[in-house]
N, C-alpha and C positions, 0 to 999 in steps of 0.2 A: 700154797703160794702166799708169800708175805704181802703185807699192805704196800711195802715199797715196790715189790715186783708188779703188783696189780695197778699201781698208779700210772695213768697214761702219760707219755712224754709230751711236752709242749711242742707245737708246730714251729717251723722255721720262721713264721711271720708273727709270732707272739710279740706283744708290745714291750715286754720287759726283758732285759738282759741280766741274768743273775746266776750265781753259782751256789747251789745249796750246800752248806757246810756238812749236812748229814751224809750226802753222797760223796763229797770230796772234802775230806777233813782239812787239807792244806789250802782250801779255797776260802777260808773264813775271812780273809782280808778283803775279798772282793765284795763290793756292795752293789745293790740293785740300782740300775740306771734306767729309768723309764724312757722309752723310745721317743715320747713327745716332749721330753724335758729339754731345756736350753742346753744343758751340759751334753746330752747325747747329740743334739744338732751341731754344736760347736765341734765336738770330737769327730763326728762323721764328716763334717764339712772340711776340716783340716786334713783328715785322711784322704778324702777325695781330691782335694787340691794338690797335695803332695804326690799322689799317684798320677794325676794328670801331668804334672810338671816332669816327673821322671819319664813318663811315656813319651812326651814330646821331645825331650832332650835326646832320647835314644835315636829318634828318626828325623831330627831337624834338618840335616843335609838333604835327605830325600824329599822332605816336605817342601823345601825351597825349589828344587828342580821340578817337582810336580806342579807347583803354582806357576812357574815360568811356562811350562808346557800348556797348562789349561788356559792361561790368559793369552796365549798366542803371542808371547813376547817375540818380536821380529828377530832378535839376535840368536834365539835358540830354536827357531822353527825347524832348522836343518837337522836337529837331533831327534825330533819326535818320531815315534813309530817303531822303535827298536830298543832292546835292552842295552845294546852297545851305545846307543845315542845318549841314554841316561848317564852311563859311565863317562862318556866324553864330555857331557855337560858339566858333571861334577869336577872332572879334571880341569876344564877351562876356567871354571869359577875359582878353583883352588889356585891355579896358575896366576890368575889376575889379582885375587884378593887374599890368598892364603886361607887358612881355616876360618878366619873372620868372615870371609865371603860366604862360606857354607852355612854359617850361623847368622847371616844378616836377617834382621827382623826377629831373632829369637828372644831378645829381651822383651819386645812387645808381645811375643807369643806367651812367655811366662806370666806377664802381667795380666793377660787375658785368660790363660788356661787355668791358673790357680782358682780364681772365682768361678770359672766355668765348670771345672771338674768338681769343685767343692759343692756348688749348687746342684749339679746334676746328680751326684751320688747321695747327698743328703735329701734331695727332693725325692729320689727313688725310694729311699728308706721310708720317708714319711708317706708318700703316695701309696706305696705298696702296703703299708700298714692299714690304710683306709680301703683300698681296692681289694686287698686279700687279707681280711681280718682273721681268718683261720685256715687251717690246712685244707678243709673241704672246698674252699673257694679258689684253690690254686689251679688255674686253667691257663693255657697258652694265651687266650685272648686278654685275660686280666693282666698277665705279665707284660704283654705287648703294650697295653694301654698305660700301665704304670711307667714303663720305660719311655714311651712317647711323651707323656706329660712332663716327666722329669727333664727330658731333653729340651722341650719347648720352653720351660721355665728358665733353664740355663741360658738359652739363646736370647730371650728377652732381656736378660740382665747384662749380657756381655758383648752384644753384637758390634757396637762401635769399635771396641778393641780389636775385634776380628778384622774389620776393614783396614785399620791402621797396620796390623800385622801383614796382611796380604800386600798392601802397597809398599811396605818396606821390603818385603821379599821380592816384589816385582822389579824394584829399582835395580838397574845394572850399571849406573854411572860409577866410574872409578875415579873421577877427578877429586871428589871429596866424599867424606862419609855423611850419609843422610841421617839426620837425627829424627827422633820421634816427634819433637816439637815442630820441625820443619815440615814433616809429612802432614801433621795435623793442620798446619796453616794452609798448606797447598790444597788439601781436601776441602777445608772449610771455604776457601775462596774460589773454588772452581765454579765457573758459570758455563751454561750452554753457549755455543757460538752464536753470534748475531747473524741470523739468516735474513734473506730478503723478506721484507715485510709483506704481509698479506695485501695491504693496500696497493703496493707497487705491482704485485702480481696481478691483481684485479684490473689495475689501470692498463697494464700491458695487454690485457685481454679485452680492452675497449669497454670495460664496465664503467658506468657513470661515476664521477668522482665522489658524489654524495654517498653512493652505495659502498664504494671502496673505503671511505673514511669510517662509515658505520661498522663495516666488517673488521677493520683494523682496531677500532675501539673495543668491540666485543672480544677480539682475540687478546688484546692487552689486559682486559679485565680477567679473563680466564687465566692468563699467565701470572697475573698479580696474586691470585689466590692459590696458585699451585706452587708449592715449594720446589725450587730448582737449584738452590745452593744453600750454603750455610750448614746448619746442623743436620739437615736432611741428607746431606752428602754422606754422612757417616752411616746411613742405613741403606746404601745401595746394595741391591741383592738380598734384602731382608726377607721378602716374600718367598723366593725359592729356598732360602735357608730354612725358613720355618716349615715349608712343605717337605723339604728333604730331611729335616730332623725327625719327622714322624716315623718314616720307615727306618731311619738309621738308628736312633736311640731305642725305638721299640724292638727292632730285630736284634740289636746288640744285647740288651738285657734279657730278652726272651731266649736267645740262643745260648747265652752264658749260663742261665739258670737251667735250661733243658740239658745242656751238655754236662753241667755239674750233676744233675740227677742221673744221667747215663753213666757217668764215671763212678757213681756211688752204688750202682746196681750190684747185687750180691756176687755175680759172676766176676766182676772186675774189682770189687772192693779190696780184696787181699793185695792187689797190685797198685791201686790208685790212692787209697786212703792212708794217711799218715799213721804209722804204727803208734800204739799207745805209749811206748817208751820214748817217743820223740815229741809227744804233745806237751804243751805247757798246761798249767791248771786253767788258764783262761780259755783254752780250746776244748775243755772237757764239759762245758755247760750243756745240759740236756736239751736246751732250746736252740742250740746251734747245730747245723748239719756237720757231720764229721769232716775235719779239714783234709784237703787233698794234698798229695805230694806236690812238690814244686812243678815237676814236669806235667802232671795232670792238670793243675790249675792253669798253667801257661797254655796248654792245648785248648781248654775250654774258652779262654780269652781269645786265642787265635781263631777258633771257629766263629766266635761272635764277630770278630773283625772282618772275616771273609764274607760272611752272609750280609752284614749291615752295609759294607762297602759296595757289594754287588747291587743291592737294591736301590741305593741312594745316589750312585755315582752320576747319572745324567743330570740330576738337579744340582749336584755340586759343580759340574762344569758350567752350567748356566749361571750359577751364583758367582763364580770366579770372574766370568766375563762381565757381569754387571758391576762387580766391585771395582774393576779397573777401568770402568767406562769413562772416567775423566782424563785418562792418559792414552787411550787408544781410540781410533776412529775420529769422528767429528765432535765428540763430547756430548752428543745427544743421549739423554738418559733413556735407555731402551727398556721395554717391558719384558717379562718372561717370554711371552709369545714371540716378540720381535727377535730376542736373542736366540730362541730355539730355531726360528726360521733362518736366521743368519747362519747358524751352525750347519743346518741341513744344506743350505745353498752353497756354503764354502766347502764342506767336507762330507756331506751326506750324513746318514745316521751313524756312521762310524765316528763322527766328530763328537758325539756324546760320550765316547769312551776313550778319548785321547788321554794318555797317561794312566789308564786303568792298571796296566801292569805295574807301574811304579806305585800306584795307589795300593795294590795288594802288598807289595814289598814294604810299604810304609805302614799301612793301617793294621795289618795282621800282627806284627810285633808290637805296635803301639798299643792296640787294644789289649793284647795279651799282657803286656807290662802293666798297663793301667789296672786291670782287674787283679792281677797278682799282687801288686804293691798295696792296693786298697784292702784286699782281704787280709794281708799280713799286718797292715797298720791297724785294722780293726782289732786284731788280737793285742797289739801293743797298747792301744788306747782303751782296752777293756770293754769294747762294745760289740 
């Protein structure tokens, strides 16, 4: 056995991406890019952002219909609960506004999804390098933790843009086109309704006036230090989003990586791995897993989308209801518990899965496209 044959191959999580010219003579133009370098971060961020934009564009019409169903938009409640309802909803939107109606809010989606996707994928690469420093540390738990942390970091950075996107998609007025600036002003200026004061309620209950005034003063003080409008409106539903991102991103990356391992098993490898004749020099690096054929890569992403959507969907429904809280109901900012109780009271536990069928139709191709484009762009960018 030669020295080259006895040398162990680097693991998938090694921190440097390089192509040794001794093993691949045509790869001498490729240079080493450390995973922790700014260049690697920028390239992986751009690749992730473009992948996310491509995925969202593919499913934008279904995304809008799903938001309308989840947020209980009165105009579209008659369509919920069936596949044909989703088709009729898309037909009605197209009849009223044309293709522009199906993509309403999509510009805001792209503004949000590019940094979101970029941060999520680059964060996963960096967190994974820390949590899984070598192949022997590769466990499902560590993969899940790396994905969850990456998802949470991306949410912290981009959540206000998500609220704007949801509100744009929720709008169904046809008299005029609603701009991003107008939606921002509306969200910023929304106030909870002026309810009957605590002092008046207590007075009606024959409580002495002095006690009523004291209670009203205390209530006003609590209200004054509790943000109820302004910038805080752009973080409606943030808590369930963060909780939902833990199982969603964690399960997404875990399932994708596990499905990729399954596709590369010796029994399936002849059918799933890209033939040597079709690989570029960038795909031949020994510290990269063998690239999958397009259909196999899409299947791994589809599996990731299915699993992650199933686990996180109830929290996603709660989040949507909280995000549109300023335009439905009495304007009172509900907590996660209050929204959950409201859903159970109105529709039972099935209410947590309203629009799930559309969610599958949307998320499965979206996640598949996202992972596929990202993996291919990593090759283009030499990472």
